[in-house]
MDAnalysis code that builds the backbone (N, CA, C; Angstrom):
import MDAnalysis as mda
import numpy as np

u = mda.Universe.empty(669, n_residues=223, atom_resindex=np.repeat(np.arange(223), 3), trajectory=True)
u.add_TopologyAttr("name", ["N", "CA", "C"] * 223)
u.add_TopologyAttr("resid", np.arange(1, 224))
u.add_TopologyAttr("resname", ["MET", "ALA", "SER", "LEU", "ARG", "THR", "VAL", "GLY", "THR", "GLU", "ALA", "LEU", "ALA", "LEU", "GLY", "THR", "VAL", "VAL", "ALA", "SER", "ILE", "PRO", "LEU", "ARG", "PHE", "LEU", "MET", "PRO", "ASP", "ASP", "ARG", "PHE", "ASP", "PRO", "ASP", "ALA", "HIS", "HIS", "PRO", "THR", "PRO", "VAL", "VAL", "LEU", "VAL", "HIS", "GLY", "LEU", "PHE", "GLY", "ASP", "PRO", "THR", "ASN", "PHE", "LEU", "PHE", "LEU", "GLN", "ARG", "HIS", "LEU", "SER", "ALA", "ARG", "GLY", "ILE", "ALA", "ASN", "PHE", "ALA", "SER", "PHE", "SER", "TYR", "GLY", "PRO", "ARG", "PHE", "ASP", "TYR", "GLN", "ARG", "LEU", "ALA", "VAL", "GLN", "LEU", "GLY", "HIS", "ALA", "ILE", "ASP", "ALA", "LEU", "CYS", "GLN", "ALA", "THR", "GLY", "ALA", "PRO", "VAL", "VAL", "ASP", "VAL", "VAL", "GLY", "HIS", "SER", "LEU", "GLY", "GLY", "LEU", "ILE", "GLY", "ARG", "TYR", "LEU", "VAL", "GLU", "LEU", "ALA", "PRO", "GLU", "GLY", "ARG", "VAL", "ARG", "ARG", "LEU", "VAL", "THR", "LEU", "GLY", "ALA", "PRO", "TYR", "PHE", "THR", "PRO", "HIS", "LEU", "PRO", "PRO", "HIS", "GLU", "LEU", "ALA", "VAL", "PHE", "GLY", "ALA", "ALA", "ASP", "PRO", "LEU", "ILE", "PRO", "ALA", "PRO", "HIS", "PRO", "ILE", "HIS", "GLY", "PRO", "HIS", "PRO", "SER", "HIS", "CYS", "ARG", "PRO", "GLU", "GLY", "GLY", "VAL", "VAL", "VAL", "VAL", "PRO", "GLU", "CYS", "GLY", "HIS", "TRP", "GLY", "LEU", "LEU", "TYR", "HIS", "GLY", "ALA", "ALA", "MET", "GLN", "ALA", "ALA", "ALA", "SER", "TYR", "LEU", "GLY", "VAL", "ALA", "GLU", "LEU", "VAL", "GLU", "ILE", "ALA", "ALA", "PRO", "PRO", "PRO", "LEU", "ALA", "LEU", "GLU", "ALA", "ALA", "SER"])
u.atoms.positions = np.array([
    [-21.939, -83.216, -17.300],
    [-22.332, -83.494, -18.765],
    [-23.219, -82.794, -19.631],
    [-23.168, -82.324, -20.687],
    [-23.676, -81.457, -21.483],
    [-25.224, -82.264, -21.748],
    [-26.372, -81.755, -22.125],
    [-27.348, -82.531, -22.419],
    [-27.457, -82.563, -23.922],
    [-28.314, -83.522, -24.511],
    [-28.499, -83.633, -25.933],
    [-29.012, -82.304, -26.608],
    [-29.785, -81.561, -25.604],
    [-30.203, -80.339, -26.507],
    [-29.041, -79.418, -26.348],
    [-28.080, -79.140, -25.311],
    [-27.230, -78.565, -25.151],
    [-26.335, -78.534, -26.863],
    [-25.984, -79.820, -26.562],
    [-24.932, -80.404, -27.543],
    [-25.352, -80.212, -29.125],
    [-26.975, -79.872, -29.401],
    [-27.256, -79.867, -30.461],
    [-27.445, -78.215, -30.759],
    [-27.937, -77.635, -29.627],
    [-27.668, -75.907, -29.910],
    [-26.448, -75.667, -30.124],
    [-25.366, -76.021, -29.399],
    [-24.000, -75.673, -29.558],
    [-23.598, -76.115, -31.037],
    [-24.242, -77.145, -31.510],
    [-23.576, -77.382, -33.267],
    [-24.442, -76.519, -34.101],
    [-25.608, -76.050, -33.548],
    [-26.183, -74.917, -34.633],
    [-25.544, -73.615, -34.396],
    [-25.258, -73.553, -33.317],
    [-24.560, -72.130, -33.363],
    [-23.227, -72.051, -34.101],
    [-22.351, -73.110, -33.930],
    [-21.289, -73.273, -34.794],
    [-21.226, -73.282, -36.273],
    [-22.450, -73.995, -36.467],
    [-23.229, -73.847, -38.265],
    [-23.131, -72.399, -38.129],
    [-24.239, -72.009, -37.526],
    [-24.234, -70.223, -38.011],
    [-23.397, -69.481, -38.023],
    [-21.960, -69.752, -37.192],
    [-21.062, -69.057, -37.002],
    [-20.546, -69.094, -38.500],
    [-20.368, -70.324, -39.089],
    [-19.637, -70.730, -40.174],
    [-20.410, -69.860, -41.529],
    [-21.853, -70.209, -41.211],
    [-22.803, -69.502, -42.343],
    [-22.997, -68.043, -42.691],
    [-22.475, -67.361, -41.419],
    [-22.419, -66.113, -41.277],
    [-21.433, -65.241, -42.255],
    [-20.455, -65.832, -42.147],
    [-19.106, -65.356, -42.734],
    [-19.488, -64.346, -44.142],
    [-20.104, -65.317, -44.982],
    [-20.018, -64.338, -46.344],
    [-21.095, -62.844, -45.983],
    [-21.984, -63.301, -45.037],
    [-22.409, -61.757, -44.666],
    [-21.967, -60.622, -43.901],
    [-20.640, -60.267, -44.296],
    [-20.175, -59.318, -43.604],
    [-20.498, -58.106, -43.975],
    [-20.803, -57.835, -45.278],
    [-21.365, -56.629, -45.903],
    [-22.448, -56.307, -44.686],
    [-23.139, -56.744, -43.879],
    [-24.065, -56.434, -42.796],
    [-23.532, -55.939, -41.332],
    [-21.998, -55.942, -41.333],
    [-21.335, -55.662, -40.475],
    [-21.454, -53.872, -40.441],
    [-21.114, -53.583, -39.256],
    [-21.359, -52.283, -38.978],
    [-20.386, -51.024, -39.677],
    [-20.459, -50.251, -40.597],
    [-19.475, -49.399, -40.982],
    [-18.866, -48.396, -40.118],
    [-17.817, -47.307, -40.712],
    [-17.395, -46.503, -39.740],
    [-18.326, -45.417, -39.256],
    [-19.123, -45.191, -39.709],
    [-20.300, -44.034, -39.582],
    [-20.330, -44.071, -37.805],
    [-20.431, -42.271, -37.554],
    [-20.360, -42.190, -36.082],
    [-21.735, -41.246, -35.660],
    [-22.548, -41.718, -35.071],
    [-23.944, -40.891, -34.280],
    [-23.465, -40.335, -33.085],
    [-23.183, -39.283, -32.854],
    [-23.340, -38.567, -31.968],
    [-24.260, -38.000, -30.950],
    [-25.510, -38.354, -31.809],
    [-26.583, -38.039, -30.969],
    [-27.286, -39.267, -30.599],
    [-26.670, -40.340, -31.256],
    [-27.540, -41.570, -30.740],
    [-27.962, -41.441, -29.186],
    [-29.163, -42.358, -29.152],
    [-29.401, -42.429, -27.724],
    [-28.477, -43.291, -26.725],
    [-27.816, -44.198, -27.467],
    [-26.400, -44.506, -26.683],
    [-25.074, -44.618, -27.477],
    [-24.445, -43.535, -27.210],
    [-23.601, -42.699, -28.612],
    [-22.154, -43.293, -28.351],
    [-21.684, -44.072, -27.070],
    [-20.655, -45.020, -26.844],
    [-20.453, -46.006, -27.821],
    [-19.359, -45.929, -28.498],
    [-19.111, -46.570, -29.812],
    [-18.690, -48.450, -28.928],
    [-19.297, -49.372, -29.784],
    [-18.953, -50.596, -28.995],
    [-18.099, -51.311, -30.095],
    [-16.600, -52.052, -29.774],
    [-16.131, -52.362, -30.165],
    [-16.183, -53.940, -29.788],
    [-16.344, -54.639, -31.117],
    [-16.596, -56.209, -31.308],
    [-15.232, -56.622, -31.435],
    [-14.910, -57.749, -30.558],
    [-13.517, -58.387, -31.060],
    [-13.525, -59.818, -31.142],
    [-13.546, -60.480, -32.194],
    [-13.865, -61.948, -32.386],
    [-12.891, -62.818, -31.884],
    [-13.088, -64.395, -31.819],
    [-12.030, -65.188, -30.974],
    [-11.051, -65.711, -32.079],
    [-10.423, -66.536, -31.564],
    [-9.497, -67.624, -32.425],
    [-10.136, -68.229, -33.573],
    [-9.493, -68.081, -35.025],
    [-10.293, -68.262, -36.073],
    [-11.611, -67.918, -36.218],
    [-11.689, -66.705, -35.771],
    [-13.147, -66.179, -35.674],
    [-13.343, -64.945, -37.195],
    [-14.526, -64.333, -36.774],
    [-14.538, -63.334, -37.635],
    [-15.565, -62.246, -37.291],
    [-15.712, -61.010, -37.707],
    [-16.732, -60.201, -37.106],
    [-17.630, -60.734, -37.211],
    [-18.099, -61.394, -38.655],
    [-19.745, -61.366, -38.370],
    [-20.179, -62.598, -37.436],
    [-19.079, -62.991, -36.556],
    [-19.519, -63.705, -35.610],
    [-20.859, -62.946, -34.598],
    [-20.393, -61.540, -34.549],
    [-21.526, -60.984, -33.822],
    [-22.570, -60.502, -34.164],
    [-23.151, -60.905, -35.842],
    [-24.527, -60.319, -35.984],
    [-25.501, -60.406, -35.191],
    [-26.154, -61.211, -34.869],
    [-27.041, -61.400, -33.839],
    [-27.259, -60.525, -32.471],
    [-25.732, -60.660, -32.003],
    [-25.429, -59.583, -30.736],
    [-25.493, -58.211, -31.402],
    [-25.250, -57.624, -32.404],
    [-25.050, -56.627, -32.952],
    [-26.805, -56.159, -33.086],
    [-27.459, -57.204, -33.414],
    [-28.963, -56.445, -34.039],
    [-29.416, -56.509, -32.486],
    [-29.097, -57.386, -31.929],
    [-30.085, -57.496, -30.283],
    [-29.742, -56.154, -29.694],
    [-28.214, -55.585, -29.699],
    [-27.943, -54.515, -28.826],
    [-28.583, -52.890, -29.955],
    [-28.719, -53.308, -31.414],
    [-29.202, -52.106, -32.095],
    [-30.226, -51.848, -31.653],
    [-31.234, -52.924, -31.373],
    [-32.551, -52.841, -31.406],
    [-33.203, -52.467, -29.878],
    [-31.805, -52.150, -28.886],
    [-32.250, -51.285, -27.521],
    [-31.342, -50.018, -27.642],
    [-31.105, -49.408, -28.683],
    [-30.454, -48.148, -29.028],
    [-29.135, -48.092, -29.056],
    [-28.542, -48.767, -29.585],
    [-26.839, -48.656, -29.598],
    [-27.012, -48.496, -31.018],
    [-25.859, -47.557, -31.722],
    [-25.885, -47.084, -32.764],
    [-24.351, -47.595, -33.681],
    [-23.328, -47.265, -32.755],
    [-22.408, -47.072, -32.754],
    [-21.293, -48.419, -32.687],
    [-20.791, -49.060, -34.009],
    [-20.038, -50.199, -33.563],
    [-18.712, -49.899, -34.437],
    [-18.023, -50.862, -34.014],
    [-16.453, -51.208, -34.934],
    [-16.107, -52.289, -34.544],
    [-15.563, -52.809, -35.339],
    [-14.818, -54.371, -35.173],
    [-13.623, -54.315, -35.557],
    [-12.822, -54.929, -34.727],
    [-11.213, -55.172, -34.324],
    [-10.982, -56.939, -34.940],
    [-10.540, -56.881, -36.175],
    [-10.084, -58.154, -36.599],
    [-8.995, -58.560, -36.369],
    [-8.276, -59.859, -36.774],
    [-7.041, -60.164, -36.688],
    [-6.812, -61.475, -37.003],
    [-5.577, -61.764, -37.855],
    [-5.208, -63.454, -37.802],
    [-5.133, -64.383, -36.887],
    [-5.362, -65.435, -37.363],
    [-4.980, -66.771, -36.051],
    [-3.470, -66.709, -35.441],
    [-3.845, -66.321, -34.281],
    [-2.512, -65.872, -33.541],
    [-3.111, -66.138, -32.096],
    [-1.859, -66.291, -31.290],
    [-2.135, -66.963, -29.896],
    [-1.625, -65.380, -28.718],
    [-0.737, -64.666, -29.433],
    [0.179, -63.716, -28.984],
    [-1.056, -62.491, -28.190],
    [-1.893, -62.907, -27.426],
    [-3.160, -61.622, -26.767],
    [-2.458, -60.533, -25.945],
    [-1.250, -60.724, -25.810],
    [-0.690, -59.389, -24.943],
    [-0.552, -58.400, -26.151],
    [0.382, -58.861, -27.493],
    [0.675, -57.898, -28.374],
    [-0.719, -57.442, -29.275],
    [-1.818, -58.076, -29.184],
    [-2.865, -57.890, -29.552],
    [-3.637, -56.868, -28.849],
    [-3.566, -57.073, -27.787],
    [-4.187, -56.009, -26.737],
    [-3.809, -55.036, -26.872],
    [-2.269, -54.655, -27.405],
    [-1.673, -53.610, -27.863],
    [-2.226, -52.514, -28.656],
    [-2.469, -53.886, -29.970],
    [-3.055, -53.385, -31.219],
    [-4.433, -52.444, -31.177],
    [-5.096, -53.504, -30.154],
    [-6.404, -53.087, -29.564],
    [-6.658, -51.691, -29.554],
    [-5.830, -51.896, -28.274],
    [-5.496, -49.913, -27.806],
    [-5.263, -48.873, -28.979],
    [-4.544, -49.337, -29.884],
    [-3.945, -48.123, -30.854],
    [-5.287, -48.095, -31.547],
    [-5.940, -49.000, -31.936],
    [-7.243, -49.096, -32.856],
    [-8.080, -48.306, -32.085],
    [-8.170, -48.543, -30.748],
    [-9.433, -47.850, -29.821],
    [-9.096, -46.110, -30.135],
    [-7.962, -45.832, -30.044],
    [-7.538, -44.542, -29.537],
    [-7.678, -44.062, -31.223],
    [-7.449, -44.399, -32.222],
    [-7.923, -44.064, -33.675],
    [-9.149, -43.674, -33.733],
    [-9.943, -44.632, -33.251],
    [-11.598, -44.304, -33.420],
    [-11.910, -43.516, -32.338],
    [-11.450, -43.245, -31.439],
    [-12.041, -42.060, -30.367],
    [-11.281, -40.314, -31.247],
    [-10.463, -40.877, -31.591],
    [-9.804, -39.324, -32.521],
    [-10.580, -38.881, -33.694],
    [-11.075, -40.560, -34.331],
    [-11.971, -39.673, -35.439],
    [-13.148, -39.593, -35.045],
    [-13.682, -39.972, -34.177],
    [-15.292, -39.799, -33.699],
    [-15.753, -38.909, -32.868],
    [-14.372, -38.602, -32.093],
    [-14.634, -37.546, -30.709],
    [-15.011, -38.168, -29.852],
    [-15.531, -39.612, -29.524],
    [-15.921, -40.281, -28.176],
    [-14.646, -40.601, -26.984],
    [-14.881, -40.095, -26.013],
    [-13.794, -40.071, -25.016],
    [-13.775, -41.448, -24.694],
    [-14.465, -42.399, -24.759],
    [-14.572, -43.746, -24.432],
    [-15.058, -44.837, -25.298],
    [-15.092, -46.153, -25.271],
    [-15.445, -47.154, -25.693],
    [-16.232, -48.366, -24.986],
    [-16.935, -49.351, -25.339],
    [-17.325, -50.603, -24.553],
    [-16.754, -51.345, -25.507],
    [-16.046, -52.315, -25.145],
    [-15.618, -53.533, -26.080],
    [-16.231, -55.296, -25.559],
    [-16.697, -55.586, -26.478],
    [-17.130, -56.848, -26.282],
    [-16.510, -58.111, -27.163],
    [-16.106, -58.969, -25.992],
    [-15.098, -60.291, -26.895],
    [-15.482, -61.476, -26.713],
    [-15.105, -62.336, -27.595],
    [-15.359, -63.895, -27.771],
    [-14.559, -64.359, -27.598],
    [-14.490, -65.137, -26.423],
    [-13.115, -66.375, -26.385],
    [-11.852, -65.774, -26.578],
    [-11.121, -65.843, -27.261],
    [-9.923, -64.839, -27.091],
    [-9.569, -63.696, -26.983],
    [-10.856, -63.345, -28.254],
    [-11.388, -61.389, -28.145],
    [-11.385, -61.233, -26.547],
    [-12.086, -61.777, -25.946],
    [-12.306, -61.159, -24.503],
    [-11.103, -61.265, -23.714],
    [-10.416, -62.193, -23.630],
    [-9.124, -61.604, -23.206],
    [-8.282, -60.861, -23.726],
    [-8.288, -60.675, -24.964],
    [-7.252, -59.744, -25.577],
    [-7.877, -58.191, -24.989],
    [-9.061, -58.239, -24.747],
    [-9.709, -56.761, -24.205],
    [-9.669, -56.864, -22.675],
    [-9.362, -57.798, -22.006],
    [-9.448, -58.029, -20.431],
    [-7.552, -57.553, -20.343],
    [-6.794, -57.882, -21.084],
    [-5.357, -57.571, -20.497],
    [-5.047, -56.123, -21.237],
    [-5.866, -55.776, -22.181],
    [-6.012, -54.314, -22.601],
    [-6.683, -53.470, -21.442],
    [-7.438, -53.937, -20.794],
    [-8.108, -53.308, -19.446],
    [-6.926, -53.265, -18.261],
    [-6.176, -54.365, -18.042],
    [-5.443, -54.350, -17.166],
    [-4.002, -53.424, -17.325],
    [-3.754, -53.434, -18.373],
    [-2.955, -52.623, -19.022],
    [-3.172, -51.123, -18.746],
    [-4.031, -50.725, -18.968],
    [-4.465, -49.142, -18.858],
    [-5.895, -49.299, -17.831],
    [-6.376, -49.560, -16.987],
    [-7.119, -49.636, -15.926],
    [-7.823, -48.069, -16.247],
    [-7.384, -47.110, -16.401],
    [-8.374, -46.046, -16.362],
    [-7.940, -45.393, -17.960],
    [-7.940, -45.960, -18.913],
    [-7.959, -46.000, -20.142],
    [-9.078, -45.511, -21.063],
    [-9.339, -46.046, -22.246],
    [-10.420, -45.566, -22.904],
    [-11.543, -46.539, -23.265],
    [-11.126, -48.163, -22.240],
    [-12.143, -48.901, -22.189],
    [-13.080, -48.353, -20.965],
    [-14.538, -47.857, -20.951],
    [-15.534, -48.018, -20.333],
    [-16.126, -49.192, -19.429],
    [-16.426, -49.890, -20.166],
    [-16.952, -51.256, -19.989],
    [-16.861, -52.360, -21.077],
    [-16.363, -53.569, -20.390],
    [-15.726, -54.711, -21.090],
    [-16.924, -56.089, -20.866],
    [-17.026, -56.692, -21.945],
    [-18.259, -57.745, -21.942],
    [-17.222, -58.773, -22.773],
    [-16.850, -59.823, -21.780],
    [-16.453, -61.161, -22.439],
    [-17.031, -62.383, -22.008],
    [-17.334, -62.851, -23.372],
    [-18.300, -64.180, -23.835],
    [-17.224, -65.098, -23.612],
    [-17.443, -66.295, -22.516],
    [-16.354, -67.464, -22.668],
    [-14.853, -67.299, -22.930],
    [-14.405, -66.195, -22.401],
    [-12.813, -65.618, -22.242],
    [-12.107, -66.505, -21.359],
    [-11.060, -67.272, -21.610],
    [-9.930, -68.002, -20.740],
    [-9.244, -66.709, -19.799],
    [-9.311, -67.445, -18.718],
    [-8.834, -66.910, -17.406],
    [-7.622, -67.473, -16.574],
    [-6.548, -66.818, -16.229],
    [-5.458, -67.302, -15.903],
    [-5.485, -66.674, -14.262],
    [-6.311, -65.473, -13.691],
    [-6.340, -65.139, -12.521],
    [-7.453, -65.319, -12.017],
    [-7.397, -65.130, -10.466],
    [-8.291, -65.170, -9.622],
    [-9.092, -64.347, -9.676],
    [-8.813, -63.343, -10.050],
    [-10.134, -61.968, -10.192],
    [-9.738, -61.151, -11.482],
    [-11.291, -60.635, -12.041],
    [-11.268, -59.946, -12.965],
    [-11.287, -58.523, -12.383],
    [-11.145, -57.586, -14.004],
    [-10.918, -56.193, -13.730],
    [-12.246, -55.595, -13.535],
    [-12.193, -54.494, -12.642],
    [-13.688, -54.141, -12.149],
    [-14.591, -53.405, -13.371],
    [-14.002, -53.322, -14.589],
    [-14.650, -53.138, -15.608],
    [-15.116, -54.153, -16.593],
    [-14.878, -55.728, -15.902],
    [-15.779, -56.529, -16.467],
    [-16.483, -56.944, -16.249],
    [-17.597, -57.394, -17.184],
    [-19.024, -58.491, -16.870],
    [-18.384, -59.523, -17.742],
    [-17.947, -60.569, -17.030],
    [-18.087, -62.149, -17.532],
    [-18.717, -63.149, -17.831],
    [-18.946, -63.473, -18.928],
    [-20.259, -64.116, -19.080],
    [-19.315, -65.529, -19.565],
    [-20.227, -66.808, -19.018],
    [-19.742, -67.943, -19.295],
    [-20.716, -69.001, -20.025],
    [-20.324, -70.182, -20.418],
    [-21.804, -71.149, -20.633],
    [-21.433, -72.063, -19.829],
    [-22.350, -72.459, -18.997],
    [-22.393, -73.875, -17.932],
    [-21.633, -74.822, -18.530],
    [-21.822, -75.201, -20.213],
    [-21.698, -76.578, -20.844],
    [-20.548, -76.288, -21.815],
    [-19.835, -74.946, -21.443],
    [-18.555, -74.659, -22.396],
    [-17.565, -75.970, -22.337],
    [-16.888, -76.844, -23.455],
    [-16.325, -77.758, -23.220],
    [-14.936, -77.129, -23.028],
    [-14.722, -75.667, -23.709],
    [-13.318, -74.917, -23.951],
    [-13.185, -74.146, -23.055],
    [-13.858, -73.451, -22.304],
    [-13.660, -72.590, -21.040],
    [-14.660, -72.833, -20.068],
    [-14.002, -73.640, -18.983],
    [-15.157, -74.141, -18.102],
    [-15.844, -72.656, -17.389],
    [-16.695, -72.821, -16.799],
    [-17.500, -71.497, -15.514],
    [-16.148, -71.395, -14.853],
    [-16.646, -70.507, -13.924],
    [-15.592, -70.285, -12.908],
    [-16.028, -71.258, -11.564],
    [-14.849, -71.425, -11.097],
    [-15.165, -72.676, -10.022],
    [-15.943, -71.042, -8.695],
    [-16.675, -71.637, -7.879],
    [-17.125, -71.189, -6.551],
    [-16.164, -70.359, -5.519],
    [-15.305, -71.289, -5.546],
    [-14.143, -70.940, -4.561],
    [-12.829, -70.380, -5.412],
    [-12.604, -71.196, -6.146],
    [-11.188, -70.592, -6.583],
    [-11.382, -69.662, -7.749],
    [-12.648, -69.466, -8.301],
    [-12.638, -68.135, -9.326],
    [-12.489, -68.421, -10.726],
    [-12.468, -67.431, -11.447],
    [-12.108, -66.105, -10.873],
    [-13.108, -65.333, -10.261],
    [-12.966, -64.560, -9.270],
    [-14.020, -63.452, -8.777],
    [-14.210, -62.206, -9.285],
    [-15.386, -61.525, -9.461],
    [-15.377, -60.598, -9.843],
    [-14.754, -59.470, -8.979],
    [-14.245, -57.775, -9.426],
    [-13.450, -57.175, -8.250],
    [-14.495, -56.506, -7.931],
    [-13.799, -56.562, -6.544],
    [-14.874, -55.668, -5.481],
    [-14.506, -53.851, -5.452],
    [-13.552, -53.629, -6.061],
    [-13.102, -52.129, -6.115],
    [-14.161, -51.350, -6.521],
    [-15.020, -51.901, -7.217],
    [-16.198, -50.656, -8.242],
    [-17.443, -51.710, -8.193],
    [-18.442, -51.086, -7.890],
    [-19.874, -51.791, -7.881],
    [-19.986, -52.487, -9.255],
    [-19.691, -51.978, -10.443],
    [-20.322, -52.815, -11.719],
    [-19.293, -53.932, -12.005],
    [-19.889, -54.477, -12.925],
    [-18.911, -55.942, -13.138],
    [-19.634, -57.169, -12.754],
    [-19.023, -58.316, -12.917],
    [-19.592, -59.328, -12.531],
    [-19.374, -60.735, -12.989],
    [-19.623, -61.722, -12.681],
    [-20.055, -63.028, -13.398],
    [-21.221, -63.352, -13.898],
    [-21.363, -63.976, -14.963],
    [-22.743, -64.381, -15.231],
    [-22.494, -65.932, -15.756],
    [-23.312, -67.070, -15.539],
    [-23.057, -68.176, -16.136],
    [-24.279, -68.442, -16.582],
    [-24.558, -68.895, -17.780],
    [-26.130, -69.193, -18.258],
    [-25.910, -70.579, -18.878],
    [-26.802, -70.976, -18.073],
    [-27.100, -72.380, -18.085],
    [-27.405, -73.046, -19.547],
    [-27.194, -74.347, -19.899],
    [-27.296, -75.185, -21.001],
    [-26.577, -74.484, -22.225],
    [-25.937, -73.530, -22.111],
    [-24.941, -73.204, -23.224],
    [-23.709, -73.287, -23.051],
    [-22.920, -73.648, -24.281],
    [-22.022, -73.996, -24.820],
    [-20.909, -72.789, -25.104],
    [-19.806, -72.922, -25.452],
    [-18.778, -71.969, -26.202],
    [-19.469, -71.075, -27.121],
    [-19.664, -71.350, -28.501],
    [-20.505, -70.543, -29.289],
    [-21.826, -70.077, -29.333],
    [-22.382, -70.901, -28.358],
    [-23.626, -70.514, -28.377],
    [-23.767, -69.501, -27.320],
    [-22.730, -69.043, -26.645],
    [-22.734, -67.669, -26.114],
    [-23.129, -66.561, -27.164],
    [-22.707, -66.399, -28.248],
    [-22.570, -65.683, -29.299],
    [-24.436, -65.354, -29.414],
    [-25.076, -66.398, -28.947],
    [-26.827, -66.237, -29.883],
    [-28.022, -66.605, -28.371],
    [-27.259, -67.246, -27.569],
    [-28.210, -67.124, -26.631],
    [-28.717, -66.234, -26.237],
    [-29.709, -66.353, -25.708],
    [-30.980, -64.984, -25.350],
    [-30.185, -64.212, -24.227],
    [-29.816, -65.241, -22.911],
    [-29.301, -64.741, -21.670],
    [-28.328, -64.216, -21.670],
    [-27.026, -64.673, -22.672],
    [-26.128, -63.798, -22.782],
    [-26.076, -62.745, -23.473],
    [-27.184, -62.543, -24.598],
    [-26.923, -61.154, -25.002],
    [-27.814, -60.161, -23.977],
    [-28.730, -60.684, -23.416],
    [-29.594, -59.607, -22.711],
    [-28.586, -59.344, -21.449],
    [-27.404, -60.169, -20.823],
    [-26.578, -59.584, -20.046],
    [-25.560, -58.758, -20.523],
    [-25.387, -58.884, -21.820],
    [-24.392, -57.690, -22.399],
    [-25.179, -56.332, -22.647],
    [-26.177, -56.625, -23.190],
    [-27.235, -55.272, -22.912],
    [-27.212, -54.896, -21.801],
    [-27.579, -55.234, -20.847],
    [-27.835, -54.759, -19.563],
    [-26.658, -54.137, -18.898],
    [-25.407, -54.753, -19.133],
    [-24.379, -54.080, -18.423],
    [-23.798, -53.047, -19.312],
    [-23.823, -52.636, -20.794],
    [-23.654, -51.569, -21.488],
    [-24.707, -50.549, -21.119],
    [-25.442, -50.875, -20.669],
    [-26.545, -49.510, -19.886],
    [-27.801, -49.695, -20.968],
    [-27.914, -50.186, -21.681],
    [-29.369, -50.156, -22.215],
    [-30.572, -51.026, -21.859],
    [-30.773, -51.822, -20.820],
    [-31.361, -52.324, -20.460],
    [-31.521, -52.599, -18.699],
    [-32.125, -53.192, -18.246],
    [-32.162, -53.043, -16.937],
    [-31.192, -54.008, -16.221],
    [-30.552, -53.636, -15.071],
    [-29.306, -54.086, -14.651],
    [-29.749, -55.389, -13.541],
    [-31.177, -55.107, -13.161],
    [-31.266, -56.064, -11.802],
    [-30.871, -57.592, -11.704],
    [-31.129, -57.971, -13.299],
    [-30.831, -59.271, -13.468],
    [-29.193, -59.651, -13.310],
    [-28.382, -59.169, -13.281],
    [-27.025, -59.626, -13.427],
    [-25.826, -58.570, -12.716],
    [-26.880, -57.620, -11.812],
    [-26.274, -56.992, -10.654],
    [-25.577, -57.859, -9.375],
    [-25.865, -58.801, -9.245],
    [-25.405, -59.657, -8.112],
    [-25.459, -60.990, -8.330],
    [-24.899, -61.840, -9.373],
    [-24.993, -62.995, -9.426],
    [-24.850, -64.054, -8.294],
    [-26.121, -64.642, -8.170],
    [-25.973, -65.458, -6.563],
    [-24.774, -66.921, -6.688],
    [-24.106, -67.168, -5.581],
    [-23.002, -68.090, -5.648],
    [-23.666, -69.368, -5.978],
    [-24.932, -69.493, -5.591],
    [-25.458, -70.898, -6.568],
    [-25.581, -70.920, -8.099],
    [-25.488, -69.960, -8.801],
    [-25.394, -69.990, -9.915],
    [-24.064, -70.397, -10.269],
    [-22.722, -70.103, -9.891],
    [-21.665, -70.388, -9.866],
    [-21.395, -72.193, -9.724],
    [-22.227, -72.239, -8.265],
    [-22.142, -74.012, -7.641],
    [-22.976, -74.757, -8.862],
    [-24.096, -74.393, -9.077],
    [-24.656, -75.241, -9.913],
    [-24.073, -75.817, -11.433],
    [-23.512, -74.342, -11.868],
    [-22.676, -74.887, -13.375],
    [-21.285, -75.428, -12.887],
    [-20.633, -75.599, -11.739],
    [-19.645, -76.278, -11.937],
    [-19.732, -77.730, -11.440],
])
């Protein structure tokens, strides 16, 4: 059961999401800096009924660590993540052709994470270098090797992975994995320091030690 602190934090996070929508002018533009310290573009994909402004705090966190190139993939209220994944792939192709970037990183929240995951599964050797999902739904026991899946231990919508039934990270490649953030809900993943640090680490702009091998006990505690 979620603590009162977690419930309060989740309510605050949801309120921040709503209040941030008028601040869309603060979102990244189409400029691309090939000489940036971390030139790989990061494509942000919001969740159902979400908005690109949901990532304002995460964008600021990543920018402070050297990521300069951002883009957003937005869509209307729809559940057909398979078609949206194809559209995301087309948008990424267009971005790469316009900027000259060979690959991108994708960060998706909730349904946005599922869209990114399905794209990676459709084209495992495609243009997505790394995928970070925040509270993304899962339907299979295994995750793509490109993916770092971050879950909130107190998420009422998307439960943290079961230690036995998964989903489990792929063992095909050394990167990727699962992180469960204690005392964090669904919307809180967009603002929680541990979630943002995990994303930054996996994208290569901070130390990887903390998330390289999430201990099984973390998943057991979360379950």
